[in-house]
C-alpha positions as CSV (number, residue, x, y, z in Angstrom):
1,M,45.3,-61.2,46.1
2,F,44.2,-62.6,42.7
3,W,41.7,-65.2,44.1
4,K,39.1,-64.6,46.8
5,K,36.5,-67.1,47.8
6,K,33.3,-65.0,47.6
7,K,30.2,-65.0,45.5
8,Q,31.0,-64.2,41.9
9,N,29.0,-62.6,39.1
10,L,29.4,-64.8,36.2
11,D,27.3,-62.5,34.0
12,A,30.1,-59.8,34.1
13,P,30.6,-58.0,30.8
14,K,33.3,-59.4,28.5
15,L,36.7,-57.7,28.6
16,K,37.8,-55.5,25.8
17,I,41.5,-56.2,25.4
18,E,43.4,-53.7,23.2
19,N,46.5,-55.9,22.7
20,Q,45.3,-59.1,20.8
21,E,48.8,-60.6,20.6
22,K,48.5,-64.2,21.9
23,N,51.1,-65.2,24.5
24,L,51.7,-65.6,28.2
25,K,54.3,-63.4,29.8
26,V,55.4,-63.8,33.4
27,K,57.5,-60.9,34.5
28,N,59.5,-60.6,37.7
29,L,57.0,-62.7,39.7
30,T,57.8,-62.8,43.4
31,V,55.5,-64.6,45.8
32,T,55.7,-64.8,49.6
33,I,54.0,-67.2,52.0
34,H,53.1,-66.1,55.5
35,S,54.0,-68.7,58.2
36,R,54.4,-68.4,61.9
37,G,54.3,-64.6,61.9
38,K,56.9,-64.2,59.1
39,D,56.8,-63.8,55.3
40,Y,59.0,-66.2,53.4
41,K,59.9,-65.7,49.7
42,A,58.6,-68.8,47.9
43,L,59.1,-67.5,44.3
44,S,61.7,-65.0,43.4
45,N,61.8,-63.0,40.1
46,V,60.4,-65.7,38.0
47,E,60.2,-64.7,34.3
48,F,59.3,-66.7,31.1
49,E,57.1,-66.5,28.0
50,I,55.0,-69.1,26.2
51,H,53.7,-68.6,22.6
52,P,50.9,-70.3,20.7
53,G,51.7,-73.8,19.7
54,Q,54.4,-74.2,22.4
55,I,54.6,-76.7,25.2
56,V,56.9,-75.5,27.9
57,G,58.0,-77.8,30.7
58,L,58.7,-76.8,34.3
59,V,60.8,-79.3,36.2
60,G,62.3,-79.7,39.7
61,E,62.0,-81.6,42.9
62,S,59.0,-81.2,45.2
63,G,59.1,-78.0,47.1
64,C,61.0,-76.1,44.4
65,G,58.0,-73.8,43.5
66,K,56.6,-75.5,40.3
67,S,53.0,-75.8,41.5
68,L,53.0,-72.4,43.2
69,T,54.1,-70.9,39.8
70,S,51.1,-72.5,38.1
71,L,48.7,-71.4,40.9
72,S,50.0,-67.9,40.5
73,V,49.2,-67.9,36.8
74,I,45.7,-69.2,37.1
75,G,44.9,-67.2,40.3
76,L,44.4,-70.0,42.8
77,L,47.0,-69.2,45.4
78,P,46.4,-70.4,48.9
79,S,45.3,-67.9,51.5
80,A,48.8,-67.6,53.1
81,A,50.4,-66.7,49.7
82,K,50.7,-63.2,48.3
83,I,52.2,-61.8,45.2
84,E,54.8,-59.2,46.3
85,K,55.6,-57.9,42.8
86,G,55.5,-58.8,39.1
87,Q,53.1,-59.2,36.2
88,I,51.3,-62.0,34.6
89,L,50.1,-61.0,31.1
90,L,47.8,-63.2,29.0
91,N,47.3,-61.9,25.5
92,G,48.4,-58.5,26.7
93,Q,46.0,-58.4,29.7
94,D,47.5,-58.0,33.1
95,L,45.6,-60.7,35.1
96,Y,46.3,-59.0,38.4
97,S,44.7,-55.8,37.3
98,L,41.3,-57.4,36.8
99,N,38.4,-57.3,39.2
100,E,36.8,-60.4,40.5
101,E,34.1,-60.7,37.9
102,Q,36.5,-60.2,35.0
103,R,38.8,-62.9,36.4
104,C,36.0,-65.4,36.2
105,T,35.6,-64.7,32.5
106,F,39.3,-65.6,32.0
107,R,39.5,-68.7,34.3
108,G,38.0,-71.6,32.5
109,A,37.6,-69.8,29.2
110,K,41.1,-68.3,28.5
111,I,43.0,-70.3,31.1
112,S,42.3,-73.8,32.2
113,M,44.1,-76.3,34.4
114,I,44.5,-80.1,34.4
115,F,45.1,-80.9,38.1
116,Q,47.4,-83.5,39.4
117,D,44.7,-85.6,41.2
118,P,41.5,-85.9,39.2
119,M,39.7,-87.7,42.0
120,S,40.0,-84.7,44.3
121,A,39.4,-82.2,41.5
122,L,36.2,-83.8,40.3
123,N,32.9,-83.4,42.2
124,P,32.1,-86.9,43.5
125,L,28.4,-86.0,43.7
126,M,27.9,-85.0,40.1
127,A,28.0,-87.1,36.9
128,V,31.2,-86.5,34.9
129,G,29.3,-85.6,31.8
130,K,27.3,-82.9,33.6
131,Q,30.6,-81.5,35.1
132,I,32.0,-81.1,31.5
133,S,28.8,-79.6,30.1
134,E,28.5,-77.2,33.1
135,S,32.0,-75.9,32.4
136,Y,30.8,-75.1,28.9
137,R,27.5,-73.4,30.0
138,I,29.3,-71.1,32.5
139,H,31.1,-69.4,29.7
140,H,28.4,-69.7,27.1
141,K,25.3,-68.1,28.6
142,M,23.1,-68.6,25.6
143,A,23.8,-72.3,25.3
144,G,21.0,-74.7,26.3
145,K,21.3,-78.0,28.1
146,K,21.1,-80.0,24.9
147,E,23.8,-78.0,23.1
148,A,26.1,-78.2,26.2
149,E,25.5,-82.0,26.4
150,E,26.4,-82.4,22.7
151,K,29.6,-80.4,23.1
152,A,30.5,-82.4,26.2
153,L,29.9,-85.7,24.4
154,A,32.0,-84.6,21.4
155,M,34.8,-83.5,23.6
156,M,34.7,-86.8,25.5
157,E,35.1,-88.7,22.2
158,K,37.9,-86.4,21.2
159,V,39.9,-87.2,24.3
160,G,39.6,-90.9,23.6
161,L,36.8,-92.0,25.9
162,S,34.5,-94.8,24.7
163,R,30.7,-95.4,25.2
164,V,30.4,-91.7,26.0
165,K,26.6,-91.6,26.3
166,E,26.7,-94.1,29.1
167,L,29.8,-92.6,30.6
168,Y,28.2,-89.1,30.6
169,K,25.8,-90.3,33.4
170,E,28.5,-92.1,35.5
171,Y,30.2,-90.7,38.6
172,P,33.9,-90.3,39.2
173,H,34.2,-93.3,41.5
174,Q,32.9,-95.5,38.7
175,L,35.8,-94.5,36.4
176,S,39.4,-95.7,36.2
177,G,42.3,-93.4,36.8
178,G,43.0,-92.9,33.1
179,M,39.3,-92.2,32.4
180,K,39.1,-89.6,35.2
181,Q,42.2,-87.9,33.8
182,R,40.6,-87.8,30.3
183,V,37.5,-86.3,31.9
184,M,39.7,-83.6,33.4
185,I,41.3,-82.9,30.1
186,A,37.9,-82.7,28.4
187,M,36.8,-80.1,31.1
188,A,40.0,-78.1,30.5
189,L,39.6,-78.1,26.7
190,I,35.8,-77.7,26.3
191,N,36.1,-73.9,26.0
192,K,39.2,-74.0,23.8
193,P,41.4,-71.9,26.1
194,D,44.5,-70.1,24.9
195,L,46.5,-71.4,27.9
196,I,46.4,-74.9,29.4
197,I,48.3,-75.6,32.7
198,A,48.9,-79.3,33.2
199,D,50.2,-80.0,36.7
200,E,51.7,-83.5,36.9
201,P,48.9,-84.8,34.6
202,T,50.3,-88.4,34.4
203,T,51.7,-89.0,37.8
204,A,49.1,-91.5,39.0
205,L,48.8,-93.3,35.7
206,D,50.4,-96.5,34.5
207,V,53.0,-96.3,31.7
208,T,50.6,-97.3,28.9
209,I,47.9,-94.7,29.9
210,Q,50.6,-92.1,30.5
211,A,51.8,-92.4,26.9
212,Q,48.3,-92.1,25.6
213,I,47.6,-88.9,27.7
214,L,50.9,-87.4,26.5
215,D,50.1,-88.2,22.8
216,L,46.7,-86.7,23.4
217,L,48.1,-83.4,24.8
218,K,50.5,-83.1,21.8
219,E,47.7,-83.8,19.3
220,L,45.3,-81.3,20.8
221,N,48.0,-78.7,21.1
222,E,48.8,-79.0,17.4
223,E,45.1,-78.8,16.5
224,S,44.2,-75.8,18.6
225,D,47.6,-73.9,18.5
226,S,47.2,-73.4,22.2
227,M,49.9,-72.8,24.8
228,I,50.7,-75.5,27.4
229,L,52.6,-75.1,30.6
230,L,53.5,-78.7,31.6
231,I,54.7,-79.2,35.2
232,S,56.5,-82.4,36.0
233,H,59.3,-84.0,37.9
234,D,59.7,-86.7,35.2
235,L,62.4,-85.7,32.8
236,G,61.3,-88.5,30.4
237,V,57.9,-86.8,30.1
238,I,59.5,-83.4,29.5
239,R,61.8,-84.9,26.8
240,E,58.9,-86.5,25.0
241,V,56.5,-83.6,24.9
242,C,58.1,-80.1,25.5
243,D,59.7,-77.6,23.1
244,Q,61.4,-75.8,25.9
245,V,62.2,-76.6,29.5
246,M,62.6,-74.5,32.6
247,V,64.5,-76.0,35.6
248,M,63.4,-74.5,38.9
249,Y,65.1,-74.7,42.3
250,G,64.5,-72.8,45.5
251,G,61.7,-70.7,43.9
252,K,64.0,-69.5,41.1
253,I,64.5,-70.6,37.5
254,V,68.1,-71.8,37.2
255,E,68.2,-72.9,33.6
256,H,65.9,-72.3,30.6
257,G,66.3,-73.3,27.0
258,D,65.5,-75.7,24.2
259,T,64.5,-79.1,25.7
260,K,66.8,-81.3,23.6
261,K,69.8,-79.0,24.2
262,V,69.3,-78.6,27.9
263,L,68.8,-82.3,28.5
264,Q,71.7,-83.3,26.2
265,E,74.2,-80.7,27.5
266,P,73.0,-79.3,30.9
267,M,74.9,-76.3,32.2
268,H,73.6,-75.7,35.7
269,P,74.9,-78.1,38.4
270,Y,71.3,-78.8,39.6
271,T,70.2,-79.8,36.0
272,K,73.3,-82.0,35.8
273,G,72.4,-83.6,39.1
274,L,68.8,-84.3,38.0
275,L,69.9,-85.9,34.8
276,S,72.5,-88.0,36.5
277,S,69.9,-89.3,38.9
278,V,67.9,-90.9,36.1
279,P,68.6,-94.7,36.1
280,D,70.6,-95.8,33.1
281,P,70.1,-99.5,31.9
282,E,73.7,-99.5,30.6
283,K,75.0,-98.9,34.1
284,K,72.8,-101.4,36.0
285,D,75.7,-102.6,38.1
286,E,76.6,-99.1,39.3
287,P,74.9,-97.3,42.1
288,I,72.4,-94.7,41.0
289,F,73.6,-91.1,41.5
290,C,71.7,-89.0,44.0
291,V,71.9,-85.2,44.4
292,P,73.4,-84.8,47.9
293,G,71.2,-83.2,50.6
294,F,67.5,-82.3,50.3
295,V,65.3,-79.4,49.2
296,E,65.3,-76.9,52.0
297,S,62.0,-75.7,53.5
298,L,61.0,-72.1,53.3
299,E,62.0,-71.6,56.9
300,Q,65.5,-73.0,56.1
301,R,66.2,-71.0,53.0
302,K,68.9,-68.4,53.3
303,E,68.2,-64.9,51.9
304,E,71.7,-64.5,50.6
305,G,73.6,-66.6,48.1
306,C,72.5,-69.3,45.6
307,P,69.7,-71.5,46.9
308,F,71.6,-74.6,45.6
309,T,74.8,-73.8,47.5
310,G,74.3,-76.5,50.2
311,R,73.9,-79.3,47.7
312,C,76.2,-78.2,44.8
313,I,79.3,-80.2,44.1
314,E,80.8,-77.3,42.1
315,V,80.1,-74.6,44.7
316,K,82.4,-71.5,44.9
317,E,82.9,-69.1,47.8
318,E,81.0,-66.3,46.0
319,C,78.0,-68.6,45.6
320,K,77.4,-68.3,49.4
321,K,77.3,-64.5,49.2
322,H,75.7,-63.7,45.8
323,C,73.0,-65.3,43.8
324,P,73.6,-64.6,40.1
325,E,71.0,-63.2,37.7
326,L,69.5,-65.4,35.0
327,K,71.8,-64.6,32.1
328,R,72.0,-65.8,28.5
329,I,74.9,-68.2,28.0
330,K,75.3,-69.6,24.5
331,D,71.9,-71.0,23.5
332,R,70.0,-70.7,26.8
333,Q,69.6,-68.8,30.1
334,V,71.5,-70.0,33.2
335,R,71.7,-68.7,36.8
336,C,75.1,-69.8,38.0
337,N,78.4,-68.2,39.1
338,L,80.3,-70.7,37.1
339,Y,79.5,-68.7,34.0
340,G,80.3,-65.2,35.3
341,G,78.2,-62.4,36.7
342,T,76.7,-62.0,40.1
343,G,73.7,-60.1,41.5
344,N,71.9,-59.5,44.7
345,E,68.4,-60.9,44.5
């Protein structure tokens, strides 16, 4: 497994990567979760790429596999989860071929993550400024405390925090939700990583702060030419920020393409259902559409057929027997029998 909780040597030698092409490639990623004596397939043949300067969104209901995908990339899978097959390549380096010391040189430096709940992600017993500066010193061994503090203060200002010298010494419980989220972003960006994973970064924030955080992510992305994987269930957020969007259901990507095109003309029945569920002010007297049924648990998922079969209003008989491959249809990739082609996955 990629991540093991044991003592790590942070002084490990730097990696020498032959392929310096900057991108993230996830190939044929399949993850199983062991529960009640049985292995259940939580992610199945997930494939996508992100290039410098791109913000790619990953959407779907809770339980569809979004967060598990992000945890697989950064290497923080729960103990019950295991990667059955696939590759995760960052700048040409297969992350699952690294030893434990080498992984630590990547996590935090080359890959960083903005977690969904900053209150649980931040250390409640350590001042927020020290947490940011410590993140810098871990990956810059020659940096002294003063240099790390200066870097942290500069980054705190860059993410829009005020009175940073006073804030540097304050603790998480003394900050508002928006301030804590900005601290998390500062920690994620302090080492200028190539890839930033943002897992529901605005869920707990009010609308005004949410807009500020999204603007900040776009601005920093343009400045650093980084790659961002933005996970959200909010299609409005995806529409505002992302260049491309991936729609996930049942641990599979069912539609992937340009954000505007996918949201304007969805092709997969699940994408259509999600968009139809968004309240429309012009239809305030009409009942809000709801995708029938619910997301099945891992134990309830069927090994054969399309995972969306039980909820799809356009289901065909072959959908119950065969799950199609992700195929290019027009300007995007779609996994649906409505557009021809079946496969056994």
